[in-house]
N, C-alpha and C positions, 0 to 999 in steps of 0.2 A: 727393374728387378726388385722384388720384395726381399728384404734381408731380415731374418729373425735370429737373434743371438741370445743364448742363455748367459747373460752377463754375470748372474749370481754364481753359477757353476764355474765360470771362467775365473772370477776373482778368488773364489774359494781354493781352487787348485793352484793358482799362482801363489797364494799364501802358503799352501802346503809345500810348494817348491822352495820358497825362501826359508821357511822354518826348518825343513828337513836338511837343507844344505848347511845352515848355520849350526844346527845341532850336531851334524856329522863332523863339521870342522872343529867344534868345541871339544867333542869327545876325542878326536884324533890328537888335538893339542894336549889334552889332559893325559892321554896315554904316553905322549912324548915326554911330558914333564915327569910322570911317574917313573918312566924308564931311566931318566937322567938323575933324578934325585933319590929314587929308591930302587936301585938296580936289582935288589933281591925280590922285589914284588913283580916277578915275571908274569904271573897269572893275571894280575890286574891290568898290566900294560897290554897283554895280548887280547884281553876282553875289550879294552878300550879300542884297540886297533880293529877288532872284528865289528863291534857295534858302530864305530865311527865310519868305517867303510860302508856298512849296510845303510846307514842314514844318508851318507853322501851319494850312494847309488840311487836311493829313492829320490833324493833331491834332483839328481841329474835326469832321472826318468821324467819327473814332473816338469822340470825346466825345459827339456826338449819339446814337450808337448804344449805347455801352457805359459812358460816364462819368457818366451821370445818377444822382442819388441822391434818392429811391429809383430803382432801375433799372427799365427797361421791363418785364422779366419779373416783378419784384416787384409792380408796379402791376397787371399782368394777373392775377397770382395772387390779389391782394386783391379785385379786381373779380369774379372767378369763385368766390370762396370760398362754399361752401355747395352747389356741385354734388356729386352723389353719387359713390360710389366706382366707378361704371361709366365715369367720365371719366378720361382721362390727358392731362395738359398737359406737353408736352415742349419744353424750351428748349435750343437750340444743339447738339443732337445730330443731329437729322434734317437733310436737305439744305435745309431752310428754318429760319429762326430760331425761330419759334413755331408749334407744331403741336398741335392739339387733336383728340382722338379720344374718341367716346362715342356715346350714343344719338342725339344730334343730327347725327351723321355725322363725317366727317373734314374738318377745317378748317385751312387755312393762314391765320394771322392776320398781317396787315400793319399794324403799329402806326405811328402818326404823332403827333408832339407839336406839330403846327401850330396856329396861331390864324388867325382870319379866316373866310372862307366857302368851302365846298366845293360845287361844282356838277358836273353831268354833262350835256354837250351834244354832239350829233353824234358819239357814239362815243368821246368823250374826257373825262377828268376834268379839272377846272380848280380852281385854288386862288387865291382873291383875296387874296394876301399881298404882302409887300414884295419886289420884285425886288432891291432894294439889299441886304437882309439875306441873301437866297439867294446873291448873288454873294460875300459875305464868309463863306461856310461854313455859314450857317444851314440847317437841314433844309428840303428842298423836297419837293413832292408827287411829282415825277418822272413816270413813265409807267406807272402801275399797270395800265392797259389792255393794256400789253405785258408787264410784269414778272410780273403775277399768273398768267397762263396758263402762263408758263415755270416758275414755282414749283410750280404744280399738277402739271404734267407730271413734274417731278422727284420729287414725292411719290408719284405713281402708279407710277413705276418703282421707287422705294424700297420700296413695299409689295407689289410684284408677287410676290416670292418666297414670300409667306405663303400665297397662294391658287393654285388651279389656273388653267389658261389660260382656262377658261370663266367664271370669276368676275370680275366687275368691281366695283370699289369707287369710288363717286363721291366725288371730292375737290373741295371748294369753297373759295373764298377770300373773305375779308372784310377791308375796310379799317376799321381800328379807330382812332378818334381819341381820344387820351388827354387832351389839354388841354380843360378844360371851356369855354374861351373859343373854341370852334369852332361855326360855324353850318353845318348841312348842309341844303341846299335842292336837292332832286332831284325832278323831275317824274316820277312813275311811268311815264308814257307813253314816256319816253326808254328804258326797259327797260335799266338798267345791268347789266353782266355780273356784278357782285358787289355785295353790300350795303355801304353806308357807315354805320357804327354808332359812336355815342359809347360810350366805355368803360363808363360807368355803366349802359348799357342792354344790354350784351352778354350778360349772364347771362339776362336775361328773353328776349332774342331766341333764345338757344340752347334754352331750355326750350320755346318755341313750336315751334321746328324739330323737336325731339324728338317732339312730339305729331303734327306734320303729316307729316314725312318721316323716320320713325325708321329707324336702321340696326339690323339684327337683332343680338340679344344675342350670338349665336355669332360674328359677324364682329367685333363690338366687342371681345370677349374675346381673339380671335386677334391683333388689332392691338395691344391693350394689353399683351399678353404679349410681343409683339415689341419694343415700346418699352421694356418693363421690363428687357430684357436690358442696356440701356445703364447703368441704375442698378446692376445686379448686377455688371457688369464694373468699375465704379468701385470697388466694395468689395474686389475681388480684389487 
């Protein structure tokens, strides 16, 4: 499997995570000092609380996506280790964070580090996690029923220049849950628009897809060559 990672973008966003978190903490501490030493300066202490909380939230947002160690892309790489060279895994170059191309098709991978229970009912995904933790910057499930179709559309446009107007490339999305402390309970009769898969089962799932709905080798090679240009550009 060929792995292409935008290390420059990854390092930049990790730096933003660290700086935003530190700035947020510094402002919050300043607000506390002001409130203790200058109790009449309520306006300044409230402003410090507001901006400190804002920077802390930005730091949490970037940390959840970029500041983990091992990073999300590294965990996906490890889980898919062993897929043959017909696959290309592209991190942070395409219009979506994690894009996989190979005999199993073209996949937008939506990773989550959530714990708890994942269900799908009446056209919407649900996460049985803590609302308290989500409020304080912890990762949330969001609305993958809305976000995933948008990401897929972006990738379809991204790959369009490779093929003629008559050729269509099916792009699919998958919710990938990285934390082993996750429970996925989905009734097949609900017919979810995308599979929800634990990370350690992703490779097996892709191998089954390659047997059931294979993408032609010619199309796979064209897409992989297109993605490889990002790696080549990095070397220049």
